VOMIMAR-79073 format. One record per residue (C-alpha): residue number from 1; x negated, y, z. Coordinates in steps of 0.02 Angstrom, whole numbers, plus 50000, padded with zeros to 5 digits. Layout:
# VOMIMAR-79073
{NUM,{X,Y,Z}},
...
This chain:
# VOMIMAR-79073
{1,{50149,50268,51160}},
{2,{49964,50293,51172}},
{3,{49877,50401,51043}},
{4,{49711,50472,50988}},
{5,{49656,50606,50866}},
{6,{49546,50552,50721}},
{7,{49466,50724,50695}},
{8,{49383,50848,50809}},
{9,{49491,50988,50734}},
{10,{49651,50906,50796}},
{11,{49573,50874,50966}},
{12,{49522,51058,50977}},
{13,{49696,51115,50926}},
{14,{49773,51003,51059}},
{15,{49655,51053,51199}},
{16,{49630,51238,51161}},
{17,{49789,51283,51069}},
{18,{49695,51344,50916}},
{19,{49564,51287,50793}},
{20,{49465,51389,50669}},
{21,{49481,51258,50531}},
{22,{49670,51249,50556}},
{23,{49700,51436,50555}},
{24,{49830,51414,50417}},
{25,{49952,51359,50553}},
{26,{50059,51498,50624}},
{27,{50109,51507,50808}},
{28,{50275,51418,50778}},
{29,{50188,51275,50687}},
{30,{50064,51254,50831}},
{31,{50209,51248,50955}},
{32,{50296,51117,50846}},
{33,{50133,51019,50838}},
{34,{50134,51008,51028}},
{35,{50317,50952,51022}},
{36,{50272,50813,50899}},
{37,{50130,50754,51011}},
{38,{50245,50753,51163}},
{39,{50372,50650,51066}},
{40,{50237,50525,51016}},
{41,{50176,50511,51195}},
{42,{50351,50494,51270}},
{43,{50414,50363,51148}},
{44,{50442,50187,51212}},
{45,{50458,50119,51034}},
{46,{50460,50177,50855}},
{47,{50651,50180,50860}},
{48,{50644,50329,50979}},
{49,{50581,50436,50834}},
{50,{50719,50379,50717}},
{51,{50849,50431,50848}},
{52,{50796,50612,50821}},
{53,{50833,50654,50638}},
{54,{50760,50830,50654}},
{55,{50586,50753,50665}},
{56,{50604,50681,50489}},
{57,{50502,50530,50540}},
{58,{50462,50422,50389}},
{59,{50345,50288,50325}},
{60,{50230,50350,50188}},
{61,{50255,50250,50029}},
{62,{50109,50145,49970}},
{63,{50001,50183,50121}},
{64,{50012,50029,50232}},
{65,{50047,50078,50411}},
{66,{50043,50267,50387}},
{67,{50189,50376,50441}},
{68,{50228,50560,50455}},
{69,{50343,50678,50548}},
{70,{50386,50857,50512}},
{71,{50297,50997,50604}},
{72,{50390,51132,50506}},
{73,{50455,51150,50329}},
{74,{50277,51175,50263}},
{75,{50176,51049,50364}},
{76,{50183,50867,50417}},
{77,{50087,50768,50547}},
{78,{50015,50609,50470}},
{79,{49969,50461,50578}},
{80,{49934,50276,50574}},
{81,{50008,50147,50692}},
{82,{49916,49989,50741}},
{83,{50063,49883,50793}},
{84,{50045,49772,50946}},
{85,{50202,49666,50922}},
{86,{50270,49565,50777}},
{87,{50433,49666,50775}},
{88,{50327,49821,50732}},
{89,{50409,49929,50863}},
{90,{50261,49973,50978}},
{91,{50081,50013,50944}},
{92,{49932,50128,50958}},
{93,{49949,50292,50861}},
{94,{49798,50367,50774}},
{95,{49838,50545,50719}},
{96,{49752,50576,50553}},
{97,{49790,50752,50494}},
{98,{49908,50897,50471}},
{99,{49949,50907,50287}},
{100,{50045,51024,50176}},
{101,{50219,50955,50150}},
{102,{50230,50847,49992}},
{103,{50051,50878,49935}},
């Protein structure tokens, strides 16, 4: 699926491998961030993410079309999907933020 970053910090992390404002992420979390982005990019449909339980892909309750997947046990990648089909299986992913897990 196609994606974009909604903040310059995420773009910097993706292009340079580090970002001053996201320095709370350790090396393993940054590597897992890249894995999440590769999984988003490689997916043909939203079902591809559900096939991999380790990603802990889930819809965020009460937030419309926002979803998240686990980066590590402390952080999650939050994103929004603008669906392009009525079955809600494909769409454009806008990556919103890296958040602390359950905060």
